[in-house]
N, C-alpha and C positions, 0 to 999 in steps of 0.2 A: 504494500500500500504506500503510495508516494506521499511523503509528508510535505505539506504546503504551508506550514505555519511556523510560529515562533517556538523555539525549543528551550529557551533559558528557564531554569527553575527559579521560583520565588524564594525569598528568604523566609525564615521563621516569623510567625506573627508575635504580637505582644506589644510592649510599650516602646518598641524601637521605631525603625523607619520602614522603608519598603522600596519596591521597585516594580517595574512592569515592562512590558514589551510593546511593540507597536507594529502596525501594518497600516496601510492606507487605501482607501476606496472613496469615491465621492461621486458627485454629479450635479444636476441642476434642476430647478423648477421652483414652483411657488406653492403657497398654501392651497389646500383643497377645502371645500365646504360640503356639508351634507345635512340631511334632515335632522331637525331638532331632537327627535325621539330616538336617535340611533344609540345602540348600546355602546358602553365604554370599551375602548380597545383593551385587549388582553394585557394585563399587567400594568395598566395605567390608572391614575386617579385624578380627581378634581371634577367639580360639578360643571354641567353645561353652561350655567350662568357665569361662573368664574372664567371658563375658557373663552366665552364670547367677549367678556369684558376685557380680557387680556390680549385679545387678538390671536389666540392660539387656534390651531385647526380643531374642528369639531371631532367628537368621538368617532363619528362615521367616517370622516376623512382619514383619521389615524388607522382605523380598522381596515379601510380599503387599501391604504398604502402597504400595511403589513401583509395583507393578502397578496398583493402584487409581488412583493419581495419574496414571500414564501413560495409562490408559484415559480419564480425564477430559480430559487434554490442556490443563490450565490451569496457568499459572505459579504457583509457590509463593513467597510472600514471607516467611512465618513459619509456625511450627507453631501448635498450638491454645491456647497460653498457659494451660494448665490444671495444669501440673506444676511442676517446678523445674529443667528442662533448657533449655540454650541451644546454639546451633550457631556455633562460630567457623569462619569460612571464609577461605581465603587464595587469591588469584588471581595469575595471570601467571607462575608458576614453570614449571619449576625455574630457580633463579637462584643468584647468589653467596651468598645468605643462607639458602638452604633447609636446609642441614645444621645451621646454628645454630638456626633456628626449630624443627627437629625435636628437637634436643637440649634446648631449653628446655621444649618440650611434654612430652617424656618425663620430664624431671626433676620436673615438677609433676603427672605422671600425667593429663594433659589430652588429650582426643581432639579431632580437628579434621577438616575437609574441605578438599581442595586442588583448585582448578580449573586444570588444566594447559593451557598454550598449546603446541600441537604443535611449532612450530618451535624452541621453547626446550628440547626434549628433548635436543638436542645438548649442552646445558650440564650435563646430569645424567641420562643415560639410565637409571640405576638408582634415581633418586630416587622415582619414582611407587610403586615397590614398598615403599620405606621409608615413604612417606606413607600408603599403604593400610594398613600394619601398625599405625598409630596412629589410624586413622579411615577415611576414604574419599577417593577421587579422582573427578574429573569432567572433562568436556570443556569447554574454554574457547576453542574454534576453533583453527585452524592458525596464522593470522597476526594474530589480534586485530583484525579489521576492523569497520567499522560495517556490520553485516549488512543493515539495511534499504536500503543503497545498492547491494547486489549483486543479481545475477539469481538466480532460483530454483536454477539449476544450480550457481552459485558458492556459494550458501549450503549446499547439500547437500554439496559437496566439502569446505568448511571444517569441517563437523560430522563427516561420515563418516570423513574422513581422520584427524582427531584421535581420534575414538572408537576406531578400529582401532589407532592407534599407542599410545595410552594404555593400552588393554586389554592389548596385547602387553607394554608396559613394566611394568605393575603386576601382571600375572598374573591378572587377573580381568575380567569384562565391565564395561563402563562404562554406567551408566544414569542419570547425573546430567549436566546441561548448564547452563551459564550463558552468556548472550550478553554479549559485550564491551560495556561502558558501560551494561549493562542495556537496551540498545536492541533492541526486539522488535516483532513485529507478529503478527497472527493467522496469516499465512503461515509465519513463522518458527516459531511455536508448533507448527504442523502438521508441519513438517520434523523438529523435535525428537521429537515424538510418533511419527512414522513410523519413526524410528531406535531407538525403545524407550527414550527418555530423558525423565526428569522435568526440567522447566525450573525451576531454583532461582535466585531473585533474593534480596532481602534487605530487612529493615526497619530495620536499624541501620547507619549509615555511619560508619566510623572517620575518614573524610576524609584518609586517609594519602596518597592520590594527588593530593590538592588542595594539598599542601604543609604540612599540620599537622605540628608537631614532636612529639616523643615524648610530651610532657606533654599536648598537645592530643589526640593519638590515644587515649591512655589515658583521658582524661576523656570523650571521645565514646563510647568503648566502655563504660566504667563506667556512664554515664548510660543505656545501653541494655540493661543486664544484667537483663532481666525475663523471666519464663518464656515459652518459645516463640520468643524472638528469634533471628533469623539475622543474624549480624554480618559485615560486609564489611571485609576487610583484604587486604593484598598482601604476599606473601612476599619480594618483591624490593626492599623498602624498608628501609634501615638504621634509620630512625627507628621503623618498626613493630616491628622486632626488639627495639629498646631498650624500646619501650613494653610489650612482653610482661613485662618485669620487674615492672611495676606491675599489668598486667591479670590475669596468672595467679593471683597471690595474692588479688586482689580477688574472684575467683569465690566463694570460701568466705565472705567478708564479706557478699556479697549473697545468700548461701544458694541459689546456683544451681550447676549442674554442666554443664560443656561436654562434649558428645558429638558423634559424627558426624551428618551430615544424615540418613542412613537410620535411625539409632537415634532421633534426635529425632522424626522424622515417624511412626515406628512407635509410640513411647511416647506421643506427644501429637499425634495426627493432626488436620490441619485439616479442617473440614467442607466439603462442597461449596458451601454457601451462603457460607462465609467465603472460599473460593477465588474464587467468582464476584464477590465484592465488590472484588477487586483489592487495591491497596495499602491501601484503607480497611478491609480485613478484619483488619488488625493494629493493635494499640495503637501510637500514634506515640510511640515512646520513642527519643530520640536519632537520629531518622531525618529524612531530607529526601525530598521527593517525587521528586526527580530526582538523577541522579548517574552514576557510571561504575564498571564492574567490570573 
């Protein structure tokens, strides 16, 4: 099975720092609209009234774009880089810093997406619902393994078990998936597609799981605050939480707004040609071609 993803392993969690890897994909377009009564996109939160007031795509538009991307079955590294939106993403929770991360995001009225590891739900079984309330949640496998090293059946179990558990914990279907370490293959892509999930990678690496301190993390993220960027961080890193004190106020200075991944992709959808270009479909801003999630 040909490996097409990032292979670097992440460092241990806890009060330290962290790191991540990167890929890049992108495209172009504008926000969609849809009927007011449309159901919320899988993994996303916020009321129709608040979305309308904030100018974000409707639930129906988000669901339609995720459906398009699932049908294509191609990994997404970034959005279309045509607007002023970015996607902050946090992997590997829930953990000891999840509540603090949520508090900081709420204080700054910032939305984000959280890729949950199934076995970590014991550390915060109610956290996915709180995370979905300020953005979206996704599947990050049950045990955070190197998926290309597993059998097809084992890959399916890792994805399907987590999808079901996170859906139950968050109160909504889960249609976003991120492979650990960004390690993927065509066969893994097909498994994600078969389960109705869009595979979300990233084009900006905070390098928190590689040991960057809070200043380094903030600098790496600020360098990548360009329209359409998907930024990789980890919610179980103390240095990452500290870096948010710099990152969140920096959004306004860089004239970008952080939204959930479904909102980002619906407002600024990547074209098929951009998706087929792989990481090269995204502007390389603060990214590295390999890394870990």
